[in-house]
Backbone as ProteinMPNN parsed JSONL, in Angstrom:
{"seq_chain_A": "XXXXXXXXXXXXXXXXXXXXXXXXXXXXXXXXXXXXXXXXXXXXXXXXXXXXXXXXXXXXXXXXXXXXXXXXXXXXXXXXXXXXX", "coords_chain_A": {"N_chain_A": [[0.838, -1.166, 0.0], [0.589, 2.173, -0.882], [2.192, 5.011, 0.587], [0.432, 7.745, 1.895], [0.769, 11.133, 1.445], [0.46, 13.707, 3.709], [-0.258, 17.087, 4.359], [-0.072, 20.105, 6.284], [-2.816, 22.066, 5.934], [-4.598, 24.989, 5.106], [-7.892, 26.0, 4.658], [-9.543, 28.518, 3.174], [-12.014, 31.122, 2.744], [-13.037, 33.599, 0.232], [-12.888, 36.015, 1.583], [-10.854, 35.655, 3.307], [-11.285, 34.336, 5.633], [-10.573, 31.59, 7.669], [-11.679, 28.333, 7.376], [-11.042, 25.67, 7.695], [-8.365, 23.964, 9.209], [-6.022, 21.615, 8.943], [-4.288, 18.393, 8.903], [-4.07, 17.094, 5.856], [-4.503, 14.913, 3.029], [-4.019, 15.279, -0.53], [-6.273, 14.3, -1.867], [-8.14, 14.319, 0.205], [-8.324, 17.062, 0.679], [-9.577, 17.906, -1.679], [-12.048, 16.579, -1.386], [-13.081, 17.813, 0.941], [-13.261, 20.5, 0.083], [-15.163, 20.197, -1.97], [-17.36, 19.353, -0.442], [-17.909, 21.626, 1.136], [-18.462, 23.363, -0.96], [-20.888, 22.371, -1.912], [-22.468, 23.298, 0.095], [-22.515, 25.917, -0.46], [-20.238, 27.422, 0.013], [-17.265, 28.676, -1.06], [-14.039, 27.535, -1.023], [-10.468, 27.967, -0.769], [-7.375, 26.279, -0.952], [-4.51, 26.667, 1.168], [-1.075, 26.591, 2.157], [0.103, 26.327, 5.484], [1.748, 28.817, 7.599], [3.507, 27.464, 9.325], [4.081, 25.189, 7.838], [5.564, 26.261, 5.708], [7.783, 27.275, 7.098], [8.849, 24.873, 8.11], [9.58, 23.603, 5.69], [11.582, 25.37, 4.778], [13.445, 25.034, 6.83], [14.137, 22.353, 6.387], [15.36, 22.562, 3.88], [17.53, 24.236, 4.496], [18.871, 22.539, 6.297], [19.648, 20.519, 4.552], [21.465, 21.949, 2.911], [23.404, 22.512, 4.803], [24.348, 19.988, 5.482], [25.208, 18.853, 3.094], [28.123, 18.603, 1.329], [28.946, 19.821, -1.13], [26.915, 21.732, -1.587], [27.231, 23.274, 0.706], [29.743, 24.396, 0.203], [29.105, 26.073, -1.937], [27.408, 27.89, -0.663], [29.19, 29.052, 1.189], [30.931, 30.253, -0.605], [29.396, 32.233, -1.56], [27.798, 31.787, -3.736], [25.383, 30.639, -3.528], [22.449, 31.408, -1.95], [21.082, 31.041, 1.193], [17.809, 30.94, 2.302], [15.658, 32.575, 4.664], [12.912, 32.587, 6.954], [10.667, 34.705, 8.52], [8.078, 35.312, 10.759]], "CA_chain_A": [[0.0, 0.0, 0.0], [1.389, 3.39, -0.998], [2.072, 5.973, 1.676], [-0.273, 8.961, 1.518], [1.426, 12.305, 2.005], [-0.461, 14.699, 4.255], [0.376, 18.349, 4.715], [-0.927, 21.045, 6.99], [-3.511, 22.855, 4.932], [-5.633, 25.928, 5.521], [-8.918, 26.233, 3.644], [-10.113, 29.825, 3.485], [-12.915, 31.675, 1.734], [-12.495, 34.763, -0.479], [-12.655, 37.115, 2.519], [-9.676, 35.304, 4.093], [-11.667, 33.595, 6.842], [-10.15, 30.194, 7.628], [-12.748, 27.416, 7.768], [-10.46, 24.375, 8.052], [-6.914, 23.839, 9.325], [-5.849, 20.202, 9.286], [-3.349, 17.572, 8.139], [-4.895, 16.444, 4.846], [-3.905, 14.504, 1.762], [-4.586, 16.034, -1.642], [-7.629, 13.789, -2.109], [-8.998, 14.803, 1.288], [-8.543, 18.486, 0.439], [-10.593, 18.012, -2.729], [-13.34, 16.158, -0.829], [-13.567, 18.843, 1.856], [-13.65, 21.655, -0.738], [-16.423, 19.863, -2.628], [-18.408, 19.326, 0.587], [-18.254, 23.013, 1.452], [-19.048, 23.964, -2.163], [-22.302, 21.967, -1.932], [-23.157, 24.135, 1.084], [-22.465, 27.293, -0.946], [-19.03, 28.099, 0.497], [-16.106, 28.408, -1.913], [-12.79, 27.563, -0.26], [-9.206, 27.84, -1.494], [-6.362, 25.712, -0.048], [-3.241, 27.36, 1.38], [-0.184, 25.97, 3.125], [0.194, 27.14, 6.699], [3.089, 29.365, 7.846], [4.349, 26.426, 9.923], [4.528, 24.317, 6.759], [6.619, 26.976, 4.992], [8.958, 27.309, 7.97], [9.418, 23.519, 8.14], [10.232, 23.359, 4.413], [12.816, 26.153, 4.76], [14.384, 24.371, 7.743], [14.627, 21.148, 5.714], [16.285, 23.001, 2.825], [18.748, 24.701, 5.165], [19.562, 21.365, 6.828], [20.299, 19.859, 3.416], [22.631, 22.745, 2.525], [24.398, 22.386, 5.86], [24.894, 18.628, 5.504], [25.726, 18.483, 1.782], [29.421, 19.272, 1.193], [28.986, 20.677, -2.323], [26.031, 22.873, -1.352], [27.853, 24.11, 1.734], [30.817, 25.171, -0.417], [28.459, 27.127, -2.713], [26.934, 28.895, 0.3], [30.36, 29.742, 1.717], [31.514, 31.057, -1.678], [28.449, 33.283, -1.917], [27.124, 31.441, -4.988], [24.063, 30.12, -3.189], [21.982, 32.108, -0.774], [20.116, 30.294, 1.99], [16.738, 31.846, 2.687], [15.103, 32.47, 6.006], [11.523, 33.041, 7.045], [10.287, 35.257, 9.822], [6.669, 35.734, 10.808]], "C_chain_A": [[0.891, 1.239, 0.0], [1.134, 4.322, 0.18], [1.396, 7.233, 1.149], [0.397, 10.137, 2.221], [0.36, 13.297, 2.457], [0.332, 15.939, 4.622], [-0.614, 19.205, 5.493], [-1.519, 21.988, 5.959], [-4.527, 23.765, 5.6], [-6.612, 26.052, 4.364], [-9.645, 27.507, 4.04], [-11.041, 30.271, 2.369], [-12.292, 32.938, 1.137], [-12.216, 35.943, 0.44], [-11.416, 36.865, 3.382], [-9.996, 34.562, 5.376], [-11.293, 32.127, 6.682], [-11.277, 29.32, 8.166], [-12.188, 26.089, 8.258], [-8.943, 24.536, 8.157], [-6.655, 22.421, 9.807], [-4.728, 19.585, 8.465], [-4.178, 16.766, 7.146], [-4.057, 15.997, 3.661], [-4.565, 15.335, 0.667], [-6.022, 15.593, -1.938], [-8.6, 14.286, -1.038], [-9.309, 16.289, 1.113], [-9.654, 18.661, -0.592], [-11.975, 17.636, -2.206], [-13.931, 17.228, 0.089], [-14.039, 20.07, 1.076], [-14.99, 21.395, -1.414], [-17.59, 19.831, -1.642], [-18.861, 20.738, 0.935], [-18.924, 23.694, 0.258], [-20.536, 23.614, -2.268], [-23.127, 22.795, -0.951], [-23.115, 25.619, 0.696], [-21.259, 28.092, -0.488], [-17.853, 27.686, -0.377], [-14.83, 28.585, -1.105], [-11.594, 27.386, -1.186], [-8.172, 27.278, -0.519], [-5.086, 26.556, -0.013], [-2.391, 26.519, 2.319], [-0.1, 26.876, 4.34], [1.592, 27.728, 6.83], [4.03, 28.333, 8.454], [4.893, 25.479, 8.867], [5.677, 24.966, 5.988], [7.905, 26.988, 5.812], [9.636, 25.943, 8.007], [10.157, 23.21, 6.842], [11.555, 24.116, 4.317], [13.862, 25.51, 5.665], [14.969, 23.107, 7.115], [15.628, 21.5, 4.619], [17.608, 23.438, 3.448], [19.548, 23.538, 5.74], [20.284, 20.618, 5.711], [21.567, 20.607, 3.027], [23.749, 22.616, 3.549], [25.098, 21.032, 5.804], [25.509, 18.182, 4.181], [26.998, 19.299, 1.506], [29.454, 20.241, 0.014], [28.118, 21.924, -2.131], [26.632, 23.83, -0.339], [28.96, 24.965, 1.132], [30.248, 26.299, -1.284], [27.969, 28.256, -1.803], [28.112, 29.725, 0.794], [31.013, 30.638, 0.678], [30.586, 32.187, -2.12], [27.714, 33.018, -3.219], [25.704, 30.933, -4.766], [23.625, 30.796, -1.903], [20.905, 31.274, -0.091], [19.082, 31.282, 2.496], [16.302, 31.606, 4.12], [13.689, 33.022, 6.007], [11.286, 33.568, 8.437], [8.854, 35.73, 9.785], [6.446, 36.528, 12.075]], "O_chain_A": [[1.831, 1.338, 0.788], [0.021, 4.41, 0.699], [1.747, 7.729, 0.078], [0.569, 10.13, 3.44], [-0.524, 13.674, 1.688], [1.45, 15.853, 5.131], [-1.829, 19.047, 5.372], [-0.792, 22.631, 5.202], [-5.223, 23.368, 6.534], [-6.199, 26.195, 3.213], [-10.278, 27.577, 5.093], [-10.893, 29.871, 1.215], [-11.17, 33.308, 1.481], [-11.386, 36.791, 0.112], [-10.975, 37.757, 4.108], [-9.092, 34.197, 6.128], [-11.646, 31.493, 5.688], [-11.77, 29.539, 9.272], [-12.776, 25.449, 9.129], [-8.315, 25.163, 7.304], [-7.015, 22.059, 10.927], [-4.273, 20.156, 7.473], [-4.908, 15.858, 7.541], [-3.042, 16.609, 3.329], [-5.559, 16.017, 0.915], [-6.883, 16.424, -2.226], [-9.743, 14.631, -1.339], [-10.431, 16.724, 1.37], [-10.563, 19.469, -0.402], [-12.964, 18.291, -2.537], [-15.126, 17.517, 0.029], [-15.098, 20.622, 1.374], [-15.857, 22.268, -1.432], [-18.697, 20.246, -1.985], [-20.059, 21.01, 1.017], [-19.839, 24.5, 0.43], [-21.347, 24.45, -2.663], [-24.33, 22.974, -1.136], [-23.615, 26.471, 1.43], [-21.257, 29.318, -0.59], [-17.486, 26.512, -0.435], [-14.572, 29.662, -0.567], [-11.685, 26.75, -2.235], [-8.089, 27.739, 0.619], [-4.647, 27.086, -1.034], [-2.92, 25.815, 3.179], [-0.224, 28.094, 4.207], [2.535, 27.203, 6.237], [5.22, 28.32, 8.14], [6.028, 25.014, 8.973], [6.655, 24.298, 5.652], [8.988, 26.741, 5.282], [10.863, 25.858, 7.942], [11.238, 22.622, 6.872], [12.545, 23.569, 3.831], [15.038, 25.446, 5.305], [16.154, 22.818, 7.285], [16.634, 20.81, 4.451], [18.678, 23.053, 2.978], [20.778, 23.547, 5.678], [21.402, 20.139, 5.901], [22.618, 19.998, 2.833], [24.925, 22.612, 3.184], [26.3, 20.94, 6.051], [26.267, 17.213, 4.161], [26.955, 20.528, 1.455], [29.941, 21.364, 0.149], [28.531, 23.034, -2.468], [26.554, 25.048, -0.5], [29.111, 26.131, 1.499], [30.846, 27.373, -1.361], [28.103, 29.433, -2.137], [28.046, 30.954, 0.817], [31.588, 31.67, 1.024], [30.957, 33.003, -2.964], [27.072, 33.918, -3.759], [24.923, 30.814, -5.71], [24.332, 30.764, -0.896], [19.936, 30.854, -0.724], [19.423, 32.327, 3.049], [16.56, 30.55, 4.698], [13.325, 33.831, 5.154], [11.667, 32.937, 9.423], [8.459, 36.466, 8.881], [5.332, 36.986, 12.329]]}, "name": "protein", "num_of_chains": 1, "seq": "XXXXXXXXXXXXXXXXXXXXXXXXXXXXXXXXXXXXXXXXXXXXXXXXXXXXXXXXXXXXXXXXXXXXXXXXXXXXXXXXXXXXX"}
């Protein structure tokens, strides 16, 4: 059985009000959006700030642990990004 990837997802309406914040797979996101749509509420999925921060931390960890990437960073050829909220 294949592993299902779940990510923290925010589902918000056009005014920016968040209706759902949960760990969902892509299929679950589609099902929830369709359920709300039947009730007359249009939602759009967004990644949460925590998800973005985690992804940046994973990228930075890779650059730190990978010898070639680390040399690019030290030489100023690759800039490591940071996120602050």
